[in-house]
KEBA-475804 format. One record per residue (C-alpha): x, y, z; chain. Coordinates in pm, whole numbers, plus 50000, padded with zeros to 5 digits. Layout:
residues N
> px	py	pz	chain
> X	Y	Z	A
...
***
This chain:
residues 377
> px	py	pz	chain
> 91538	54348	45408	A
> 91282	54554	45600	A
> 91102	54366	45879	A
> 90767	54227	45752	A
> 90608	54317	46086	A
> 90673	54684	46015	A
> 90489	54662	45686	A
> 90198	54493	45862	A
> 90186	54757	46133	A
> 90194	55032	45873	A
> 89915	54867	45674	A
> 89696	54871	45984	A
> 89771	55238	46044	A
> 89740	55378	45693	A
> 89358	55362	45638	A
> 89282	55606	45921	A
> 89609	55800	45958	A
> 89703	56135	45809	A
> 90031	56155	45614	A
> 90199	56321	45912	A
> 90075	56052	46154	A
> 90191	55770	45927	A
> 90530	55929	45881	A
> 90564	56006	46252	A
> 90507	55634	46313	A
> 90791	55546	46073	A
> 91018	55819	46211	A
> 90978	55679	46564	A
> 91052	55325	46443	A
> 91357	55431	46245	A
> 91494	55625	46541	A
> 91439	55336	46780	A
> 91603	55093	46535	A
> 91894	55332	46471	A
> 91814	55338	46099	A
> 91935	55694	46063	A
> 91947	55713	45683	A
> 91580	55614	45669	A
> 91506	55855	45954	A
> 91655	56134	45742	A
> 91444	56048	45438	A
> 91124	56002	45640	A
> 91168	56339	45810	A
> 91207	56514	45474	A
> 90906	56325	45339	A
> 90700	56450	45631	A
> 90810	56805	45559	A
> 90701	56768	45196	A
> 90363	56649	45318	A
> 90333	56956	45541	A
> 90421	57181	45249	A
> 90164	57017	45024	A
> 90411	56896	44761	A
> 90454	56539	44629	A
> 90598	56304	44889	A
> 90834	56154	44633	A
> 91032	56443	44493	A
> 91078	56415	44117	A
> 91101	56782	44029	A
> 91208	57112	44177	A
> 90996	57254	44457	A
> 90791	57567	44400	A
> 90994	57879	44470	A
> 90771	57988	44760	A
> 90827	57660	44946	A
> 91193	57598	44877	A
> 91336	57803	45165	A
> 91121	57630	45426	A
> 91212	57288	45288	A
> 91583	57372	45273	A
> 91576	57471	45640	A
> 91445	57125	45725	A
> 91706	56959	45506	A
> 91986	57141	45689	A
> 91847	57072	46037	A
> 91778	56705	45959	A
> 92119	56649	45800	A
> 92281	56802	46108	A
> 92075	56578	46340	A
> 92144	56266	46134	A
> 92517	56336	46125	A
> 92516	56390	46501	A
> 92338	56058	46558	A
> 92602	55875	46357	A
> 92884	56058	46537	A
> 92730	55965	46873	A
> 92782	55603	46771	A
> 93137	55669	46654	A
> 93045	55625	46287	A
> 93247	55899	46122	A
> 93216	55745	45777	A
> 92835	55758	45778	A
> 92817	56098	45949	A
> 93042	56283	45707	A
> 92815	56286	45397	A
> 92539	56462	45593	A
> 92770	56729	45733	A
> 92946	56768	45398	A
> 92611	56826	45225	A
> 92541	57128	45445	A
> 92898	57257	45450	A
> 92968	57189	45818	A
> 93296	57009	45885	A
> 93381	57109	46244	A
> 93191	56828	46424	A
> 93347	56561	46203	A
> 93692	56714	46236	A
> 93656	56706	46615	A
> 93550	56342	46599	A
> 93848	56257	46379	A
> 94085	56432	46619	A
> 93960	56209	46902	A
> 93942	55893	46690	A
> 94147	55593	46799	A
> 94069	55278	46596	A
> 94029	54946	46769	A
> 94279	54671	46700	A
> 94046	54490	46459	A
> 93891	54806	46313	A
> 93969	54918	45958	A
> 94072	55286	45979	A
> 94082	55333	45600	A
> 93744	55515	45571	A
> 93844	55767	45837	A
> 94190	55807	45683	A
> 94026	55886	45350	A
> 93807	56156	45505	A
> 94087	56297	45719	A
> 94372	56290	45468	A
> 94257	56245	45109	A
> 93950	56464	45156	A
> 94152	56711	45363	A
> 93937	56734	45674	A
> 94226	56674	45915	A
> 94541	56575	45718	A
> 94773	56562	46018	A
> 94548	56316	46203	A
> 94504	56114	45884	A
> 94880	56087	45838	A
> 94921	55997	46204	A
> 94672	55712	46157	A
> 94866	55590	45854	A
> 95193	55599	46048	A
> 95043	55416	46345	A
> 94861	55145	46154	A
> 95060	55102	45831	A
> 95407	55241	45902	A
> 95655	55489	45763	A
> 95680	55348	45411	A
> 95314	55398	45333	A
> 95302	55736	45509	A
> 95587	55865	45292	A
> 95423	55728	44978	A
> 95085	55884	45057	A
> 95238	56218	45152	A
> 95443	56219	44832	A
> 95141	56136	44615	A
> 94875	56355	44773	A
> 95065	56611	44980	A
> 94848	56812	45216	A
> 94709	57148	45115	A
> 94643	57231	45480	A
> 94836	57127	45792	A
> 95138	57056	45572	A
> 95391	57166	45833	A
> 95221	56946	46092	A
> 95244	56653	45851	A
> 95612	56719	45786	A
> 95674	56729	46161	A
> 95492	56398	46204	A
> 95711	56230	45943	A
> 96033	56379	46078	A
> 95958	56313	46446	A
> 95834	55957	46379	A
> 96144	55868	46180	A
> 96362	56034	46445	A
> 96207	55826	46724	A
> 96245	55506	46524	A
> 96609	55578	46448	A
> 96683	55677	46808	A
> 96541	55348	46937	A
> 96737	55147	46680	A
> 97060	55325	46772	A
> 96996	55269	47143	A
> 96945	54899	47081	A
> 97274	54880	46890	A
> 97460	55057	47171	A
> 97309	54834	47438	A
> 97404	54519	47246	A
> 97764	54639	47210	A
> 97818	54801	47548	A
> 97591	54572	47753	A
> 97453	54873	47938	A
> 97146	55094	47906	A
> 97180	55375	47649	A
> 97071	55683	47841	A
> 97112	55943	47563	A
> 96797	56142	47487	A
> 96899	56253	47139	A
> 97064	56109	46830	A
> 97341	56366	46845	A
> 97424	56274	47204	A
> 97406	55903	47129	A
> 97651	55927	46837	A
> 97920	56109	47032	A
> 98234	55897	47073	A
> 98083	55594	46897	A
> 98249	55585	46557	A
> 98236	55206	46580	A
> 97869	55227	46486	A
> 97943	55320	46127	A
> 98126	55042	45952	A
> 98111	54981	45580	A
> 97780	54797	45599	A
> 97621	54946	45910	A
> 97293	55135	45896	A
> 97005	55164	46141	A
> 96707	55277	45939	A
> 96590	55251	45578	A
> 96799	55509	45392	A
> 96524	55573	45137	A
> 96294	55671	45425	A
> 96567	55893	45567	A
> 96629	56080	45243	A
> 96256	56110	45166	A
> 96179	56268	45502	A
> 96480	56501	45514	A
> 96393	56654	45177	A
> 96089	56826	45332	A
> 96312	57050	45547	A
> 96269	57357	45321	A
> 95891	57339	45368	A
> 95890	57400	45741	A
> 95977	57684	45974	A
> 95906	57484	46291	A
> 96227	57505	46499	A
> 96169	57164	46659	A
> 96126	56997	46319	A
> 96438	57167	46186	A
> 96643	57059	46488	A
> 96539	56698	46435	A
> 96625	56726	46064	A
> 96973	56846	46153	A
> 97031	56546	46379	A
> 96904	56311	46108	A
> 97150	56474	45869	A
> 97430	56429	46122	A
> 97352	56059	46135	A
> 97334	56041	45755	A
> 97675	56205	45709	A
> 97832	55927	45916	A
> 97702	55647	45693	A
> 97947	55476	45460	A
> 97936	55551	45089	A
> 97741	55229	45043	A
> 97436	55402	45185	A
> 97470	55751	45036	A
> 97176	55844	44812	A
> 97230	56104	44543	A
> 96981	56389	44568	A
> 96851	56636	44311	A
> 97001	56985	44258	A
> 97067	57186	44460	A
> 97053	56913	44727	A
> 97281	56660	44560	A
> 97463	56587	44885	A
> 97145	56525	45082	A
> 97284	56526	45434	A
> 97515	56822	45387	A
> 97283	57039	45178	A
> 96963	56995	45377	A
> 97159	57043	45698	A
> 97286	57377	45566	A
> 96932	57482	45475	A
> 96788	57380	45813	A
> 97080	57542	45991	A
> 97012	57878	45826	A
> 96641	57863	45906	A
> 96729	57801	46271	A
> 96957	58104	46272	A
> 97275	57896	46299	A
> 97566	57955	46060	A
> 97338	58172	45849	A
> 97604	58345	45637	A
> 97795	58023	45585	A
> 97479	57844	45474	A
> 97377	58122	45237	A
> 97724	58116	45085	A
> 97693	57740	45048	A
> 97394	57787	44817	A
> 97541	58092	44645	A
> 97830	57873	44532	A
> 97583	57625	44391	A
> 97417	57905	44193	A
> 97749	58034	44064	A
> 97867	57687	43964	A
> 97543	57588	43791	A
> 97457	57627	43423	A
> 97270	57959	43368	A
> 96984	57763	43216	A
> 96961	57541	43525	A
> 96775	57749	43781	A
> 96695	57507	44065	A
> 96981	57634	44282	A
> 96876	57994	44225	A
> 96515	57915	44313	A
> 96620	57742	44635	A
> 96841	58035	44730	A
> 96563	58285	44663	A
> 96325	58087	44882	A
> 96584	58064	45159	A
> 96657	58437	45150	A
> 96287	58520	45161	A
> 96239	58298	45466	A
> 96525	58486	45629	A
> 96357	58821	45545	A
> 96639	58917	45309	A
> 96415	59030	45027	A
> 96666	59262	44860	A
> 96917	58980	44824	A
> 96647	58747	44695	A
> 96551	59009	44437	A
> 96909	59042	44315	A
> 96945	58665	44273	A
> 96618	58655	44081	A
> 96716	58945	43856	A
> 97046	58780	43774	A
> 96929	58421	43733	A
> 96551	58404	43697	A
> 96441	58717	43509	A
> 96406	58521	43184	A
> 96173	58265	43341	A
> 95793	58293	43342	A
> 95616	58249	43677	A
> 95482	57903	43586	A
> 95836	57777	43524	A
> 95967	57840	43875	A
> 95864	57757	44231	A
> 95964	58088	44389	A
> 95821	58439	44332	A
> 95923	58579	43991	A
> 96165	58867	43960	A
> 95892	59126	43895	A
> 95712	59031	44214	A
> 96035	59035	44414	A
> 96111	59386	44292	A
> 95769	59490	44417	A
> 95821	59309	44750	A
> 96158	59480	44792	A
> 96012	59821	44704	A
> 96276	59868	44434	A
> 96070	60048	44170	A
> 96371	60143	43960	A
> 96460	59776	43921	A
> 96095	59696	43856	A
> 96068	59957	43581	A
> 96389	59842	43418	A
> 96281	59479	43418	A
> 95930	59563	43296	A
> 96072	59764	43005	A
> 96308	59480	42919	A
> 96015	59236	42914	A
> 95788	59472	42724	A
> 95542	59470	43015	A
> 95384	59813	42982	A
> 95138	59766	43268	A
> 95404	59666	43520	A
> 95616	59956	43397	A
> 95327	60199	43449	A
> 95247	60051	43791	A
> 95609	60082	43903	A
> 95625	60443	43789	A
> 95299	60534	43960	A
> 95370	60347	44284	A
> 95715	60500	44312	A
> 95551	60839	44359	A
> 95408	60722	44689	A
***
């Protein structure tokens, strides 16, 4: 409820004050009282008074006054957003910046945001992650406050159209650190000595005793969920961590083996092969690993072929990717597969003969003509 004293003060002022003077009085009060939403509205009302249009806007402004008014709207929204940010109120600042299409100040504030122990970070998480202003920071806030389970769930439901690789790295590195600490604790309990190893791979060496029939050191559903994002990243550090997580997973007893989806049925072996190739390790062996999956799969089941095409493209082996697509994916429309279609791969590989042949087979006269014309160059 507005302070009655303010109404009284305004009543005393109104008989002799101009619209601008009355509104300046309110603007000063709202600023002093940190009532920034009212400050915004009062400033725009003053501008309408200056332009000679109704103070309460119920219809569109005249065309000759709209540009001047819009300039004030933008400047006032920017000022109001800045006032809220100065107080650390990202939630209240964002609508003003969003209205004028300026996200940088709010993104910077989110990047520096560290919630207090009793503070609810959900509004900032929504802006950062769900609204896409800074997904990596939003996911980091979820991990810090709510843990891995929720972070995996949110990432699986909403993804991240931007900063996706950063988000994948956050999930992988956070799970890696958690597992490393759990393994160290197990070693220290058994060996009654500090575990000095800095990596999971180093820690596992010579300690087969850690993997009995019922031994595990981290939620296996979390492990499998995080590892499956390996094909989405090209970050060497992320891929190295994935490989170590896979090494740990391969040591688990069959009681804790989770069946994956083609072509990653054997999660720890298959994702390790994929990450290995992307790192430049055992490249030919890894490619052959997925070629066998393609050859052994039903011709109508194309997931293995799609994965192999994507892998070959990431390794800059476009010609090989094209041949796999021509053999296994040519009958599929682009909306049925997750990799580039065969026609596009022919174009990427510069193989216009293959492109013309495939276009004729599909009855695609335009692609046929384009291939013939481009081949001249």
